[in-house]
C-alpha positions in Angstrom: -67.4 73.9 -12.0 -67.4 70.1 -12.3 -70.0 68.8 -14.8 -72.9 66.9 -13.4 -72.2 63.2 -14.0 -75.2 61.0 -15.0 -74.7 57.3 -14.2 -76.5 54.4 -15.8 -76.1 50.9 -14.5 -76.2 48.7 -17.7 -73.9 45.7 -17.2 -75.5 43.9 -20.2 -73.6 46.4 -22.4 -71.3 43.7 -23.8 -74.3 41.6 -24.9 -75.6 44.7 -26.6 -72.2 45.3 -28.2 -72.2 41.8 -29.6 -75.7 42.2 -30.9 -74.6 45.5 -32.6 -78.1 46.9 -32.7 -79.5 49.9 -30.8 -82.9 48.1 -30.6 -81.3 45.1 -28.7 -83.5 43.9 -25.9 -81.7 41.9 -23.2 -83.4 38.8 -21.8 -86.0 39.6 -19.1 -84.0 38.1 -16.3 -81.1 40.4 -17.1 -83.3 43.5 -17.4 -84.6 42.6 -14.0 -81.1 42.4 -12.7 -80.4 45.9 -14.1 -83.5 47.3 -12.5 -82.9 45.7 -9.1 -79.3 47.0 -9.0 -79.9 50.4 -10.7 -78.9 52.5 -7.7 -75.5 50.8 -7.2 -73.5 53.7 -8.8 -74.5 56.0 -6.0 -71.3 55.0 -4.2 -69.3 56.6 -7.1 -71.2 59.8 -7.1 -70.7 63.4 -5.9 -73.7 65.2 -4.5 -74.4 67.1 -7.7 -74.5 63.8 -9.8 -77.5 61.8 -10.9 -78.2 58.0 -10.9 -80.7 56.9 -13.5 -82.8 54.5 -11.5 -86.0 52.6 -12.2 -87.3 53.8 -8.8 -86.0 56.1 -6.0 -84.5 54.2 -3.1 -86.6 54.0 0.1 -86.0 56.4 3.0 -85.1 53.4 5.2 -82.3 52.5 2.9 -81.0 56.1 2.7 -81.2 56.3 6.5 -79.0 53.2 6.8 -76.4 54.9 4.6 -76.4 58.3 6.1 -73.6 57.7 8.6 -71.4 56.8 5.5 -72.6 59.1 2.8 -72.6 62.8 3.6 -74.9 63.8 0.8 -76.7 61.6 -1.8 -76.9 62.1 -5.5 -80.3 62.6 -7.2 -82.2 59.6 -8.5 -84.3 60.2 -11.7 -85.5 58.3 -14.7 -84.0 59.4 -18.0 -87.2 61.4 -18.9 -87.1 63.2 -15.5 -83.4 63.9 -15.9 -83.9 65.4 -19.3 -86.6 67.8 -18.0 -84.4 68.9 -15.1 -81.3 69.4 -17.2 -83.3 71.6 -19.6 -84.6 73.7 -16.6 -81.4 74.1 -14.6 -78.8 74.3 -17.5 -75.2 73.4 -17.0 -73.1 70.7 -18.7 -73.4 67.0 -18.0 -71.1 64.0 -18.4 -72.7 60.8 -19.4 -71.4 57.8 -17.4 -73.0 54.5 -18.4 -71.5 51.3 -16.9 -70.5 50.6 -20.5 -71.2 52.1 -23.9 -73.0 50.1 -26.6 -75.4 51.0 -29.5 -78.3 50.4 -27.0 -76.7 52.7 -24.4 -76.4 55.5 -26.9 -80.1 55.2 -27.7 -81.0 55.1 -24.0 -79.1 58.3 -23.3 -80.0 60.1 -26.5 -82.3 62.6 -24.8 -79.4 63.7 -22.6 -76.7 64.1 -25.2 -77.6 67.7 -26.1 -76.6 68.8 -22.5 -73.0 67.5 -22.9 -70.1 69.9 -23.4 -68.7 70.6 -26.9 -65.5 68.8 -26.0 -67.5 65.8 -25.0 -69.5 65.9 -28.2 -66.2 65.9 -30.2 -65.1 62.8 -28.3 -64.4 59.7 -30.4 -66.9 57.7 -28.3 -69.8 60.2 -28.3 -71.4 58.4 -31.2 -71.2 54.7 -31.8 -69.0 53.4 -34.6 -68.7 49.9 -36.0 -65.0 49.9 -35.1 -65.9 50.4 -31.4 -67.2 46.8 -31.3 -63.6 45.4 -31.5 -62.5 47.2 -28.4 -64.7 44.9 -26.4 -63.2 41.8 -27.9 -60.5 39.7 -26.5 -58.4 40.1 -29.6 -57.8 43.8 -28.7 -56.7 42.9 -25.2 -54.4 40.3 -26.7 -52.5 43.1 -28.6 -51.9 44.9 -25.3 -50.7 41.6 -23.7 -48.3 41.0 -26.6 -46.8 44.4 -26.2 -46.4 44.0 -22.5 -44.7 40.6 -22.8 -42.3 41.8 -25.4 -41.1 44.6 -23.1 -41.3 42.8 -19.7 -38.4 41.5 -17.7 -38.3 38.6 -15.3 -41.4 37.7 -13.2 -43.9 37.7 -16.1 -45.4 34.9 -18.2 -43.8 34.2 -21.6 -45.1 34.0 -25.1 -45.8 30.3 -24.7 -48.5 31.1 -22.2 -50.2 33.6 -24.5 -53.6 32.9 -26.1 -53.8 32.0 -29.8 -56.6 33.1 -32.1 -58.3 30.2 -33.9 -60.7 30.9 -36.8 -61.8 27.3 -37.6 -62.7 24.1 -35.7 -59.6 22.3 -37.0 -57.3 25.2 -36.1 -58.7 25.1 -32.5 -58.3 21.4 -32.3 -54.7 21.6 -33.5 -53.8 24.2 -30.9 -55.6 22.3 -28.1 -53.6 19.2 -29.0 -50.3 21.1 -28.8 -51.0 22.4 -25.3 -50.1 19.9 -22.5 -52.4 19.6 -19.5 -55.5 21.6 -19.0 -56.4 24.4 -21.5 -59.2 26.8 -22.0 -61.2 28.1 -25.0 -62.6 31.6 -24.7 -65.2 33.4 -26.8 -64.2 36.9 -28.1 -67.0 38.8 -26.5 -67.7 38.0 -22.9 -66.7 39.1 -19.4 -66.4 38.2 -15.7 -65.3 34.7 -16.5 -68.2 34.0 -18.8 -67.8 32.6 -22.3 -65.1 30.1 -21.5 -64.8 26.3 -21.7 -62.2 24.4 -19.7 -60.7 21.4 -21.5 -59.0 18.7 -19.5 -59.2 15.8 -22.0 -57.5 15.2 -25.3 -60.7 15.2 -27.2 -63.7 17.5 -26.9 -67.0 16.1 -25.7 -70.2 16.7 -27.5 -71.2 19.8 -25.5 -67.7 21.5 -25.9 -67.6 20.7 -29.6 -71.0 22.3 -30.1 -69.9 25.3 -28.1 -66.9 25.7 -30.3 -68.9 25.4 -33.5 -71.5 27.8 -32.3 -69.0 30.4 -31.1 -67.1 30.3 -34.4 -70.3 30.7 -36.4 -71.6 33.6 -34.3 -68.4 35.4 -33.3 -65.8 34.4 -35.9 -63.0 33.0 -33.8 -62.1 31.6 -30.4 -59.0 32.1 -28.1 -57.2 29.0 -27.0 -54.6 29.1 -24.2 -53.1 27.0 -21.4 -55.1 26.9 -18.1 -52.5 28.5 -15.7 -52.2 27.6 -12.1 -53.7 30.8 -10.6 -52.7 32.0 -7.1 -54.6 35.3 -7.0 -56.8 37.6 -9.2 -56.4 41.4 -9.4 -57.8 44.2 -11.4 -55.9 47.4 -12.4 -58.3 50.2 -12.9 -57.6 52.9 -15.5 -59.4 55.8 -17.0 -58.7 57.0 -20.6 -59.2 60.7 -20.2 -60.6 63.2 -22.8 -57.1 63.6 -24.3 -56.6 59.9 -24.7 -54.2 59.5 -21.9 -54.4 56.4 -19.6 -54.6 57.3 -16.0 -54.0 54.6 -13.3 -56.6 54.7 -10.6 -55.7 51.7 -8.3 -55.5 48.0 -7.7 -58.2 45.7 -6.3 -58.5 41.9 -5.7 -61.3 39.6 -6.4 -62.2 35.9 -6.1 -63.6 33.5 -8.8 -65.0 30.0 -8.7 -63.3 26.9 -10.2 -64.4 28.0 -13.7 -62.9 31.5 -13.5 -66.3 33.2 -13.0 -66.4 36.3 -10.8 -67.7 35.8 -7.2 -66.7 38.6 -4.9 -64.2 41.5 -4.3 -62.0 42.3 -1.3 -62.9 45.7 0.2 -60.3 47.5 2.2 -56.6 46.5 1.8 -56.5 44.3 -1.3 -53.6 42.3 0.2 -55.8 41.1 3.2 -55.8 37.3 3.2 -52.8 36.9 0.9 -49.9 34.8 2.3 -46.4 36.2 2.9 -45.0 34.7 -0.3 -47.7 36.4 -2.5 -47.4 39.7 -0.7 -43.6 39.7 -1.1 -43.8 38.8 -4.8 -46.7 41.2 -5.7 -45.0 44.1 -4.1 -45.6 47.8 -4.7 -42.5 47.7 -7.0 -43.9 44.8 -9.1 -47.3 46.6 -9.3 -45.6 49.8 -10.4 -43.6 47.9 -13.0 -46.7 46.2 -14.4 -48.6 49.5 -14.5 -45.8 51.1 -16.4 -45.8 48.3 -19.0 -49.6 48.5 -19.4 -49.6 52.3 -19.7 -46.9 52.0 -22.4 -49.0 49.4 -24.3 -52.3 51.3 -23.9 -50.8 54.5 -25.3 -50.0 52.6 -28.5 -53.3 50.8 -28.7 -56.8 51.5 -30.2 -58.1 52.0 -26.6 -56.3 55.3 -26.3 -57.0 56.2 -30.0 -60.7 55.5 -29.9 -62.0 54.9 -26.3 -62.8 57.4 -23.5 -63.8 56.4 -20.0 -63.1 53.7 -17.5 -61.1 50.6 -18.3 -60.5 47.6 -16.1 -57.6 45.2 -16.8 -57.7 41.7 -15.1 -54.3 40.6 -13.8 -53.3 37.3 -12.3 -50.4 36.0 -10.3 -49.8 32.4 -11.4 -47.4 29.6 -10.5 -45.3 27.9 -13.2 -42.8 25.2 -12.3 -42.7 26.5 -8.7 -42.1 30.1 -9.8 -44.5 33.0 -9.3 -45.3 35.0 -12.4 -47.5 37.9 -13.3 -50.1 37.5 -16.1 -50.4 41.2 -16.9 -53.5 41.2 -19.1 -56.0 38.4 -18.8 -58.7 40.5 -20.3 -59.7 44.2 -20.7 -63.1 45.3 -19.6 -63.8 48.3 -21.8 -66.3 49.7 -19.3 -66.8 50.3 -15.6 -66.3 47.1 -13.5 -66.7 45.6 -10.1 -63.1 46.6 -9.5 -63.8 50.2 -10.1 -66.8 50.1 -7.6 -64.5 48.4 -5.1 -62.1 51.4 -5.2 -65.0 53.5 -3.9 -66.3 50.9 -1.4 -62.8 50.7 0.0 -63.4 54.2 1.4 -66.2 52.8 3.6 -64.0 50.3 5.4 -62.2 51.4 8.6 -58.5 50.9 9.1 -58.0 47.7 11.0 -61.0 46.0 9.4 -61.4 44.0 6.2 -64.4 43.6 3.9 -65.8 41.7 1.0 -68.7 42.6 -1.3 -70.7 40.4 -3.6 -73.9 40.1 -5.6 -77.0 38.1 -4.5 -79.3 36.2 -6.8 -82.6 34.7 -5.6 -82.7 31.0 -5.2 -85.2 28.5 -3.8 -87.8 31.3 -3.4 -85.5 33.4 -1.1 -85.5 37.1 -2.2 -82.9 39.8 -1.4 -85.0 41.1 1.5 -85.1 37.7 3.2 -81.3 37.3 2.6 -80.7 40.7 4.3 -82.9 39.6 7.3 -80.9 36.5 7.7 -77.6 38.4 7.7 -78.7 41.4 9.8 -75.6 42.7 11.5 -76.1 46.4 11.8 -72.9 48.2 10.7 -70.8 49.7 13.5 -69.7 53.1 12.0 -67.0 55.3 13.5 -66.0 58.5 11.8 -67.8 57.6 8.7 -66.1 54.2 8.3 -67.5 50.7 8.9 -65.7 48.8 11.6 -67.9 45.7 11.5 -71.3 44.7 10.1 -73.5 43.8 7.1 -74.5 46.6 4.7 -76.9 46.1 1.7 -75.7 48.2 -1.2 -79.1 48.4 -2.8 -82.6 48.6 -1.1 -83.9 45.4 0.4 -87.4 44.7 -0.9 -89.4 41.6 -1.5 -89.6 42.3 -5.2 -85.8 42.1 -5.6 -84.4 38.9 -7.1 -80.9 40.5 -7.3 -78.9 42.5 -4.7 -75.5 43.5 -3.6 -74.0 43.6 -0.1 -70.8 44.4 1.8 -69.6 42.5 4.9 -67.0 44.0 7.1 -65.1 42.3 10.0 -62.5 43.5 12.4 -59.1 41.9 11.6 
């Protein structure tokens, strides 16, 4: 019998990792975001699973999803879940969005219900060494391994990031790189924690960012700003034996500063031109996956981590040639790309979709946003052919939301 999975949506996990304390308290606006989106993991659940939610979703919301979801998971608070686990017995598998000292504290009451194999896992208790798995320096080691073993069609060593531990070292590397470059902080994700540099000298704001990041995190990464043609994620799971298992490929969009905006639901190649589709073929993906699996097997991720892993991959253009950047960063947690693999199942063949997050602006809450975009989904055989679907309940109290839009091709 499959263990009951217990999901916790805690996307502030990387901030908690950086803080390194189990008593870390995210800023109120981010706590609000976690509460507003807490039911989002329901799309990854089996009927026996549990989503730890601040409140149970409304019947109206569940009714909207019923043509798509045959049976819902349970929705409990951590305290309620602990009582029910004690009463019903059976083993559980804890599935936070991402582990951190704080997440271990939040799930402490449920740990006793895990299997003995799970309790023996290297990630069942937090260790100081786990912090480095979330840092860009660890993903750089994977990238270096891939580049050393890659053939044609991949970026070279000259495009790789360089670690800088002082202001002068960073300035020296920046001066060596022609054209636009980027500085990245060690601990950040979804395109946050980076500074694009287009001039020869840093302005006051970027200089202050550099000094602050070096003081608080110890180093920065400096690399060329590559001419990106498309963003992808390769989703993996490091299983209980430390083996990397490839789950699938998704595509997403970013803004001009490289920050996440939305994900393609359905066929990830929808919207790509013929040149990109021809270059990023099934064979090229298979080659890239093979190189990543080889590198992961020799890395600290397989030695110390267990769970979902998302690797951001880019197709870039250099001197008129398309190249794969096989490891922009590694998200040592669940990610939007993982959720996309599940949302893909909701999109009918012959349709294409895109899902994104909502954040309140100018006094407009998520409920008002949904009212403005009300296109009731057309569902045939459990798949959306066309329409707008909120992925979390639409209420006036919600400042944050998530939604899926589907269109016929």
